[in-house]
C-alpha positions as CSV (number, residue, x, y, z in Angstrom):
1,M,-40.1,29.2,19.4
2,S,-38.3,31.5,16.1
3,N,-35.9,32.5,18.7
4,D,-35.6,28.6,20.0
5,R,-35.2,28.0,16.0
6,A,-33.0,30.4,15.3
7,S,-30.4,29.3,18.1
8,A,-30.6,25.9,17.5
9,L,-29.6,26.3,14.0
10,A,-26.7,29.1,15.2
11,V,-25.7,26.0,17.1
12,L,-25.8,23.4,14.3
13,R,-24.0,25.7,12.2
14,H,-21.0,26.2,14.8
15,N,-21.2,22.5,15.8
16,V,-18.9,19.5,13.7
17,G,-21.1,17.4,11.3
18,F,-24.3,19.1,10.7
19,D,-23.9,18.7,7.0
20,V,-27.4,20.1,6.2
21,P,-28.3,21.7,9.6
22,E,-32.3,22.5,8.8
23,L,-33.0,18.7,8.9
24,W,-31.9,18.9,12.6
25,V,-33.4,21.7,14.1
26,D,-36.2,20.1,16.1
27,Y,-33.6,17.4,17.1
28,A,-31.5,20.3,18.7
29,I,-34.4,21.7,20.5
30,R,-35.2,18.3,22.0
31,H,-32.0,17.6,23.2
32,E,-30.7,21.0,24.0
33,F,-27.8,21.4,22.7
34,R,-25.3,23.6,22.7
35,R,-21.8,24.6,21.2
36,V,-18.8,22.5,21.8
37,K,-15.9,22.1,20.3
38,A,-14.4,19.3,18.6
39,V,-11.8,18.3,15.4
40,T,-12.7,15.6,12.3
41,V,-10.2,13.1,11.8
42,G,-10.8,12.8,8.1
43,R,-7.8,9.8,7.8
44,C,-6.9,6.6,9.7
45,P,-5.3,7.4,13.2
46,D,-3.7,4.2,12.8
47,C,-2.3,3.9,9.3
48,G,-3.2,7.2,7.7
49,G,-5.5,5.8,5.0
50,Q,-8.2,7.3,3.6
51,P,-12.0,6.0,4.7
52,K,-13.4,3.5,2.1
53,R,-17.0,3.3,4.0
54,S,-19.5,4.6,6.5
55,L,-20.5,2.3,9.1
56,G,-23.6,4.6,10.3
57,Q,-23.5,8.1,12.1
58,F,-24.6,8.8,15.6
59,V,-25.1,12.3,17.7
60,Y,-22.7,12.8,20.6
61,Y,-22.1,15.9,22.8
62,S,-24.1,17.9,19.8
63,T,-21.9,17.0,17.1
64,L,-22.7,14.5,14.5
65,V,-20.5,11.7,14.2
66,R,-19.7,9.1,11.7
67,L,-18.5,5.6,12.3
68,V,-16.1,5.1,9.4
69,E,-13.4,2.1,8.1
70,C,-9.9,2.5,6.5
71,G,-9.4,1.1,3.5
72,A,-5.9,0.2,3.9
73,C,-5.8,-1.7,7.4
74,G,-9.3,-2.3,8.5
75,L,-9.3,-0.3,11.6
76,A,-12.9,1.7,11.8
77,W,-12.8,5.2,13.6
78,T,-15.4,8.0,14.9
79,N,-14.4,11.1,12.5
80,V,-15.0,13.4,14.7
81,R,-13.8,14.0,18.7
82,P,-14.7,15.9,21.2
83,D,-12.4,18.7,22.7
84,P,-9.4,16.8,24.6
85,A,-10.5,18.3,28.1
86,V,-13.9,17.0,27.6
87,L,-12.7,13.7,27.2
88,M,-10.0,14.0,30.6
89,Q,-13.6,14.9,31.9
90,H,-15.1,11.6,30.9
91,F,-12.0,9.6,32.4
92,E,-12.3,11.1,35.6
93,S,-15.9,10.7,36.4
94,A,-16.5,7.6,34.4
95,Y,-15.1,5.2,36.5
96,K,-17.8,2.8,38.3
97,D,-18.9,2.1,41.7
98,E,-18.1,-0.9,44.0
99,E,-20.5,-3.5,42.6
100,Y,-19.4,-2.5,39.1
101,F,-16.4,-3.9,39.6
102,L,-16.9,-6.8,42.1
103,Q,-20.1,-7.9,40.9
104,A,-20.5,-6.9,37.1
105,R,-17.4,-7.8,36.1
106,R,-16.9,-10.9,38.0
107,A,-16.9,-13.4,35.3
108,I,-14.8,-10.8,33.0
109,F,-12.2,-10.9,36.5
110,D,-12.2,-14.1,36.9
111,Q,-11.6,-15.1,33.4
112,L,-8.5,-12.5,32.8
113,V,-7.4,-13.9,36.6
114,G,-6.9,-17.0,35.9
115,R,-5.1,-16.4,32.2
116,I,-2.5,-14.0,34.2
117,E,-2.1,-16.8,36.7
118,R,-1.2,-19.5,34.0
119,I,0.7,-17.4,31.7
120,A,3.1,-15.2,34.2
121,P,6.5,-16.5,35.2
122,L,7.5,-17.0,38.7
123,R,7.9,-13.6,40.0
124,G,6.8,-11.9,36.7
125,R,5.8,-8.6,36.1
126,V,2.3,-7.8,34.9
127,L,1.3,-4.4,33.7
128,D,-2.8,-3.1,33.0
129,I,-2.9,-0.4,30.7
130,G,-6.0,1.4,31.6
131,G,-6.7,-0.6,34.9
132,A,-8.6,1.8,36.3
133,K,-9.0,1.7,39.8
134,G,-6.8,-1.5,40.4
135,H,-9.4,-3.5,41.0
136,L,-8.2,-6.9,38.4
137,M,-4.5,-6.2,39.6
138,H,-5.6,-6.7,43.5
139,Q,-7.4,-10.2,42.7
140,V,-4.7,-10.9,40.5
141,R,-1.7,-10.6,43.7
142,T,-4.8,-12.6,45.8
143,R,-3.6,-15.8,43.4
144,R,-0.6,-14.6,42.4
145,P,1.2,-13.0,45.3
146,D,5.0,-13.6,43.8
147,L,4.3,-11.2,40.3
148,A,5.3,-7.7,40.6
149,L,2.0,-6.0,39.5
150,V,1.7,-2.2,37.9
151,V,-1.4,-0.4,37.2
152,N,-1.9,2.5,34.4
153,D,-4.5,4.9,33.8
154,L,-5.1,8.4,32.1
155,S,-7.5,9.4,35.8
156,E,-5.1,10.2,38.6
157,S,-7.9,9.3,40.7
158,A,-8.2,5.7,39.5
159,T,-4.3,5.4,40.1
160,K,-4.5,7.0,43.7
161,Y,-7.5,5.0,44.5
162,A,-5.0,2.0,43.2
163,A,-2.4,3.0,45.2
164,E,-3.9,3.9,48.4
165,H,-6.7,1.1,48.4
166,F,-4.5,-1.9,47.4
167,G,-1.3,-0.7,47.9
168,I,-0.2,-1.3,44.1
169,P,2.5,0.4,42.3
170,T,1.0,3.2,39.5
171,I,1.9,4.9,36.5
172,T,-0.6,8.0,35.8
173,G,-0.8,9.0,32.2
174,D,-0.7,7.4,28.5
175,A,1.5,4.6,27.5
176,R,4.6,7.1,26.9
177,A,4.4,7.6,30.5
178,V,4.6,3.8,31.0
179,Y,7.4,3.5,28.6
180,E,9.4,6.2,30.1
181,N,9.9,4.3,33.2
182,G,12.6,1.7,30.7
183,I,10.7,-1.3,32.3
184,T,9.5,-4.4,30.1
185,Y,6.8,-6.6,31.5
186,D,6.2,-10.1,31.2
187,V,2.3,-9.7,30.6
188,V,0.5,-6.9,29.1
189,V,-3.2,-5.8,29.8
190,L,-5.2,-4.1,28.1
191,S,-8.7,-5.0,29.4
192,D,-11.4,-2.6,27.6
193,V,-9.1,0.2,26.7
194,L,-7.9,0.2,23.0
195,Y,-11.2,1.3,21.7
196,Y,-10.8,4.8,23.8
197,E,-7.3,5.3,22.6
198,P,-7.1,8.5,20.4
199,E,-3.1,7.8,19.3
200,I,-3.8,4.0,18.5
201,A,-0.6,4.1,15.9
202,E,1.3,5.5,19.0
203,M,0.4,3.0,21.3
204,W,0.9,0.1,18.8
205,S,4.7,1.2,18.4
206,T,4.9,1.8,21.7
207,L,3.5,-1.8,22.8
208,P,6.5,-3.8,22.1
209,K,9.3,-1.6,23.9
210,L,7.2,-2.6,26.9
211,M,7.2,-6.6,26.2
212,A,9.7,-8.7,27.5
213,P,11.2,-11.6,25.4
214,R,8.4,-14.2,24.9
215,G,5.9,-11.9,26.6
216,A,2.3,-12.5,26.7
217,L,-0.1,-9.7,25.6
218,V,-3.7,-9.8,27.0
219,I,-6.4,-8.0,25.2
220,R,-10.5,-7.6,25.4
221,V,-12.4,-5.4,23.1
222,P,-15.9,-5.7,21.9
223,N,-17.0,-8.6,19.1
224,K,-19.9,-6.6,17.3
225,F,-18.1,-5.9,14.3
226,H,-20.3,-8.2,11.9
227,L,-23.5,-7.5,14.0
228,L,-23.0,-3.7,13.6
229,R,-22.2,-4.0,9.6
230,A,-25.4,-6.4,9.3
231,S,-27.7,-4.3,11.2
232,Q,-26.9,-1.0,9.6
233,L,-27.2,-2.7,5.7
234,I,-30.5,-3.2,6.9
235,R,-31.4,-0.1,8.0
236,D,-29.8,1.7,4.8
237,F,-32.5,-1.0,2.9
238,L,-35.2,-0.2,5.2
239,K,-35.2,3.8,6.3
240,S,-35.9,6.7,3.5
241,Q,-33.2,9.1,2.4
242,R,-34.2,10.9,4.7
243,Q,-34.4,8.8,7.8
244,R,-31.1,8.1,6.6
245,A,-29.5,11.8,6.7
246,T,-30.9,12.4,10.2
247,Q,-30.0,9.0,11.7
248,A,-29.0,9.6,15.6
249,N,-27.9,6.2,16.6
250,I,-25.4,2.9,15.8
251,S,-27.2,-0.5,16.7
252,F,-24.5,-2.4,18.8
253,F,-21.7,0.8,19.3
254,N,-20.8,2.8,22.2
255,P,-21.1,6.5,21.4
256,E,-18.3,7.0,23.9
257,H,-15.9,4.9,22.0
258,L,-13.2,6.4,19.1
259,L,-12.8,2.9,17.4
260,L,-14.2,-0.3,16.4
261,L,-11.4,-2.5,16.3
262,S,-12.2,-5.9,14.6
263,R,-10.9,-9.3,14.9
264,R,-9.4,-9.3,11.5
265,Y,-7.9,-5.9,12.2
266,L,-6.3,-7.0,15.2
267,E,-4.6,-10.1,14.1
268,T,-3.4,-8.4,11.2
269,R,-1.9,-5.5,13.1
270,L,-0.3,-7.9,16.2
271,R,1.0,-10.4,13.7
272,N,2.9,-7.1,11.7
273,L,4.5,-6.5,15.3
274,G,5.8,-9.5,15.8
275,F,3.2,-11.4,18.2
276,V,2.6,-15.3,17.5
277,D,0.0,-17.6,19.1
278,I,-2.3,-15.4,18.6
279,E,-5.7,-16.6,19.8
280,C,-9.3,-15.2,20.3
281,L,-11.7,-16.6,22.9
282,P,-15.0,-15.9,24.1
283,S,-15.2,-13.6,26.7
284,P,-18.1,-13.2,29.7
285,L,-20.8,-11.0,29.5
286,L,-21.3,-8.1,32.3
287,R,-23.2,-9.9,35.3
288,S,-26.6,-9.0,35.7
289,P,-28.2,-8.6,39.1
290,S,-31.1,-10.5,38.2
291,A,-31.5,-14.4,38.3
292,V,-33.0,-14.9,34.6
293,P,-30.4,-12.8,32.8
294,K,-27.6,-14.1,34.6
295,A,-28.3,-17.5,33.9
296,A,-29.2,-16.6,30.3
297,G,-25.6,-15.1,30.2
298,D,-23.7,-18.0,31.5
299,L,-25.5,-20.2,29.1
300,L,-24.3,-17.9,26.5
301,F,-20.8,-17.8,27.6
302,Q,-20.7,-21.8,27.8
303,L,-22.1,-22.4,24.7
304,A,-19.7,-20.1,22.9
305,Q,-16.8,-21.6,24.1
306,F,-18.0,-25.1,22.9
307,V,-18.4,-23.6,19.4
308,N,-14.6,-21.9,19.9
309,A,-13.2,-25.3,20.7
310,V,-14.8,-27.8,18.4
311,S,-14.1,-24.6,15.2
312,C,-10.6,-24.6,16.7
313,G,-11.0,-20.2,17.6
314,R,-12.7,-19.8,14.3
315,F,-16.0,-18.4,15.9
316,V,-16.4,-16.4,18.9
317,L,-19.8,-15.9,19.7
318,T,-19.9,-13.4,22.5
319,P,-20.4,-9.6,22.3
320,S,-16.7,-8.7,23.5
321,M,-13.6,-11.5,22.6
322,L,-10.4,-12.2,24.8
323,V,-6.9,-12.0,22.3
324,C,-4.0,-13.3,23.9
325,A,-0.9,-13.6,21.8
326,K,3.0,-13.8,22.5
327,Y,5.6,-11.4,21.8
328,R,8.3,-13.4,19.1
């Protein structure tokens, strides 16, 4: 046991984030910690500002990560990131099976397809950044066969699937790879992808270059900032100093995400880039295979749509939101 504790302590001292490694020895043994490479991100990855507060901490890949909020632009980011090779391995293995895309995300895709169908001009060009295996664009094509569709993704296996199974043109790589083609698009979709973007400032600077005049942008992101913040405040109030120091998860936050983008941050960022007519709308929940949770999710979405409409878009009550805008 003494050897186990000594080994765990050595791992904790090597890995990033554990300022007082002695507090974490038992936890490290239980969870079989191993040495990992990681880097700290001390400044805001968007504006370069300093963090003004912590929104909590969590353990991920044997490192202790803090979610911090920028005092200048309001972006929240994780201050420790695994080695890029680990992230690439994650993207190559993270894509779900067909059931996930065809069933669990059915209502989400229906909303996105309906929006794209309405806003895309005749014979327009549509780009799906982070479009995975192409299931969304495949559904768009069934409704709007006149559109020229492109799927972009970091994962080579995902873009290969989109090309081979759906016959959709693809671009493998990050936003730079898309921009290098020199083509602009009438609709650009970023559905559940922005919070994975390590170079968010570069993404924002590239985005206007991809937009055709009066082009439309469609973004889907989590909508849990205020819920997360309130939960953390309650936890800090109720827990002892030692319990706060050994916090290993953040309620309502997916540890795989690199960023937390609040509504205020997104609206401000888009306006500064030249986007107008910004709308924030409720987004459907993932569909449960069980009847009761599915019915509850559908009811919540309908209620959220009603509240959003009567409040003129002020309130978005669903766990994720759709942000739509036009490029000036």
